[in-house]
N, C-alpha and C positions, 0 to 999 in steps of 0.2 A: 394370174405370176406368169415374171417373164422369164423367158424359152431360155433354154440352157445352153449356151452357145459352140461353138461345133469346132475344131481347128479339123481341117481339110485341110489334107496334100493331095495334091496331082501335078500329070503331067505336064511343064512350064515347056516344054520342046526343048529349042535351042536354050534356053538362061534357065532347063536342071532343071529343079522339082521349088515349086512353090505350095505354105504355106500360110493361110487366110485368115487374121486374124480380129473378128468380128464389133466392129466399131463399139459395142457396146462394154470390153474389158481395152482397149489398147487403151497407150499411154494420151494420143492425138484425138481419140472423141471423131477418126474415123479410119475404114476397115484401111487396114495395115496390109502387106502382101514380102513375104517374106522367105529369101530362095537358099536354095542348096546345090550340092552338084549333082547327090548322090538319094533317092528313093529312098534309101532304111536313114539320112539324116536330116532330110523332112518326118519322115515317119515317127524318129524318133524327138525329132522336137516338140513337133503337132501333142506330141501323145506327153509332155512333161507340160508344156502350157494350158492340157486340159484335167493333169495331175494336180498345180497351181493354184487354178480356179474352184475346184472340187476342194481343195482344204483351203481354200482365206477368198478367192472371188467373190465365190458364192454369196458370201455376208451381202454383200453390192443390194442385190436380190433386194432383205429387206430392211434397206436402209430407211431410218429415223427422219422426216422433208426437214428436220428443225438442222437436223447437224448437213442434210443437206444441200440445203440453203446458205449454210455458213459455209459448207465448202465453198459452194460456186463463190462468195463473195471474196473467198482467201485468193484461190485461184485468182479474179482477176486484177486483187490487191498487191499479185506478185506476180503478174503477166507482165508487166513493162521491166525485174530485173531481170524473167525467162527463171525463173523457179520453179522448183512443184511444190506443189505440199508437204510431202515429204519429207525434200532437202530442207522446209523451212521449219518441220517438227523436230525435223535430227538437230537444225542447229538450236532454236529453243531447247529442247532438250541438253544438250551440251554447252549450254549457257544458263541452265536449273541448276547441272553439277555442276562448274566452273563454282558458282554462285555456295555452293551447298560446302564444298569443300576451302571457299575462304573463310577473313577472318574480319569482323568490325573494321572501322582502323584506329580505333583508340583505342581496339587492345592489341592489337599487330603496336601498332605505333612502342606502347608500353612493354612488350614481350623486346620488340630491336631494343630501346632501350635497361633493359633487365640483361640482356650476352653483352651492352658495350663495356655494362660496369668492370671491366679490370682494365679501361685505357685510359692513359693520364684523364687528368681531371681539366685540363683545356680543352682535349677534346668533348671531354663528356657533356662540358657545358654547353659548346657551339652545338650537338647532336639533340640540346633540351630543348634549345631554342629555335632550328629547327619543327624539332617533332610540335613543338606548341602550335605552332603555324599551325600545322598538318592537322593538330586534335581538332583546333577552334573553325575549321573550316569546311570540313570531311567527317565534323566527331564520331554517325551511326553511318557511313558512308560501310558498302563491301568494297572490300580493295579493288572484285572483279568485277566492277565496276566504275572503276570510276576512268573517267578521259587524260587523255594528253593533257587536251586545258583546259581541266576540272585540277589535275595537279601545279599548273603554274602555278593559279591564279589565286591554289590555293600555299603554295610555296611563296608567292609572291617574285615571280623570278619573269614571270610577263614582261616584255620586252626589255626588261630590266642591264641593267651595267653597273660593272663598277666590280669591284673584292667580297664584294658583302653578300648580295649577290650570288655572288660563283663559288661560295662555300654555303650558299642555302640552299644551291645545283649540286656542289657534288654528296650534302649529308644526306639531301632528301634523296638521289641515284643511289646510294648506299643500303640504304634502311628498304626502297626498292626490289634494288639487287638479292637484297638477305629476303626477302618477304617471299619474294619467286620462286628459293632454291625450297621452302618450307612448300611453294605448291601451293602458296595465295593469293597470284594475281600472274598477272604477265608479263615476264622480264622483259617483249622489247618495248613497252612504252618510252623508255628514257628514250628509244630511238626516234622519237616523234618530239622530243620536245630541245631544239636549238638551245645551249650553256651560254645562259651569258656571256658578250666583252667585255675581256677586262684587259686597261691599257697598261702597255706592258712596259714596265718605270722600269730608270736604270738600274742593277743591283745595286748593293753596298757590303765591303766586308773592309776585314780588319789588317789591318798594318804588323808587320811581324812582332816591330814595338810590342801592338797593346794584346797582342795573343799573347806573346810572352808575358806578361804581365796576369793575364790569369790565369796563365797557367803554374806562373809562380802562387800566386794568391792559392789552388790549392792545395799547392804543394805544402802553403807555411798552415791554413786553414783545414783545411777538409783535404790529407790523403789517401782516406779509401776514398774517393770519388776522382783522381788521380788518370786513372786508366778510361773512365771512361770519362771526362773532359779531350783525353790523348783519342779516344774511337771518336770521337767530332773530329778536331781539329786537323789528325791528319787517317784518315780513315772513309766524310763526308757521313758515318749513318747517320743515320733520322735516333733522335728522338727516342717518337717511341718505339722501333728496335729495338736500340740500348738496353730501356723500359723489362724485354724480355728474354734476350739473352742473358746465358746462363755461363757457369765461370768456365765450364769444358769446350762452350764453344770460340771462344779466347785465347789463345795466346801466341809469344812471340809470331812464330808458322804462321799462324790463319786466320782469317775468320772467317764462322760460320754460320752464315743467315743461311735456315731452312724455310721454308715457304708460312709455316707459319709464325717463323718472325718476323719475312717482310711486309711491311707494309703492301708491299704489294704480290704479296703470294704466289710468288716466285723464289727460289730459291737461290742465292749465290755464294758463290766464296775469291771477298778479301786479303790478299797477298799483303802483309806491311811490307810498308815503306820500313829505311836502314834507325828514322828517328822514329816509327809508332812502333817497331821491334823495342827499340832503348827504352822507352819510354813501361809499354811494357812487362822490361826483365824484370823490370827497378817498381814498378808501381800494379801488379797480377790482380788480371777484373775478379770483380768480382759481386755480385747484384743487390742492389741497394735500393731498401728504400722508401730513404727520405730523398732521392737522388732529384726530383721533382721540384724541394726545398731547397737543397744543396747551391744548384745545376743556379741560380736566381742570389742564391745569400756569395752568391763566388764576386757571380759580376757586380754588384752591392756596391761589394767592399774592394774590386776593381775600380772602381772611380766610373758605372754605371750609372745611369739614374732608370730605379731598378728597384722595386720597397722587399726588402726579402719580410719574408714570413718567420722564419728558426727566429726563436726569442732570445737566445743565446745566443745570437746575434745581434740583438737589437741595444740588448741589455750589453755588451760589448763596448756597441761601437752606435750611438742613437743616432739618430738623425736630426742634421742642420738643417733643417729645411731650407734659408735662402741658400746652402749650397747644396742642397739637395736640387733644386728648380734650375740650376747653371751645369745639372752635370750635361750629356750626351746622352742623347736617347741614344737607345740597341737598337742594330738595325737589324729588320727582322729578313733569318735563317741566314745571321752572319756567317756564321760559324763553320757552315753546309759551305758556303760561295766562298769562305775565304780558301778552302780543304783547295776547289775544283778549280778555281782562279787559280789560285798556285798551282798546282799540278801541271795544267794544262799550259802554263809558261816554265816547265821545267822540265815536259821535254814528253809526260805518258799522254800514250795513246789518246786518241777524241773514245773512241768504242773502248776501249778498258774502262776507261772513268765511265763512258756507260754504262757497262756491265758494272760494274765495283759499286758505285751509286746507286744502280735500283729505277734507274732512266726510264721511263715510258715514252718518251717524244722522242724524237728524228735526232742523228746528232746537228740536226742546224740550226735546232733550237739550241743544243748545249754549248755550241762556238758562239753564236749571237750570243747568250747569258752572256759566258765569261771566257773564252776568247779574248786576248787584251780588251779588257775593259779597264779603259783610264790610262790604256797607256803603262799595264803594269810591266815594273822592270825585272828582268829576274835575276835583278839584284838583290831584289826584293824576296821573289821567291822563294832566291836560295836562299836568303837570312830565315824563314817561315821555315823550312823545314829544316833550318839547321840548331833550331831547336831543341837543347837537350837535356830530361833529368838535373835534376839538384847534382855537382857532383861527377855526371861524366860531361868527357868532351866529346863534344862533331867529332864524326871522320872531318879529310881533306874535301872528295868528296860525295855530295847526297844524291845518291840514284832514287829520282822516286817508281814505282813500279808501275 
């Protein structure tokens, strides 16, 4: 039987008092000396070490040869990294604990998609496309074990460029962020993944005449949806946010975008322009379940190359394929871009627009995209904000908040 180690304290003269730690129980495998200013401090430390050995360390005297061999091998493996067996064991337990609390990728993706069921159909369709890639590439993997490189490859965004890759990146990041909130994975994974680059194209917006045609079409065919169009044209509110608004969120005095309604999870308040006040006064806002189908139907009736889904519109205004193919394509985010461009042109403060727009990028980005685009004339911008509901006269001077 090996000797029971002794923790002795001695007077080290000028260096105070010393406690000797035998090599059999030291962390380095060599004899160690610990110095103290007073005898009582050295004595207390020595007694504590003796107590720890009696409670725990004495088991080392009867350690199995196989375990000792494994410990020696493990120590050699860890040596280049400067880590101890205890640190390695704690890290391994942490990893196993995280894995136990996590989910299989397929299960997590299905749960995420279920939570998105109330989003607009276009968003759900896009999410499903990204989810399919993740499930096919990593069907039975635990979320906590997936690396950044594996996620990049699974989603198809490694070294990818273009808007399609950017959409898959945003969708996958949204899924991962949602899963991290559930405690299923490390939320910092996407900090290691570069977002695909997208060539910045020139934005397109509507003329005042084109905007008025859509609004007049809405007044004629869809009066219950006019307020929805007005909020887009004269406040630049996102379509997804309009779908979440309640009647009491909107009035001529202001529009309340709560954190639950906002796409960016940030509350904001929009003070309507005189133009928007007029539209909301004549057409009070009410939630509309059929808005997703009415919006493209209205664009179709206004002469754009957009296929409507409403059966009654197709019956009363059937598609003439030759005429339809000659129609102009609808510019992406045309209404939101129109509002921003014309609002800046008529003097809206950039910081105000940035906040009310719910924009998360820098003012420089907004200025580059919208200010002076295509040499927009103030006359056209004033004509845009002079569009009033049928039967309502425009004020001599339209002030944009």
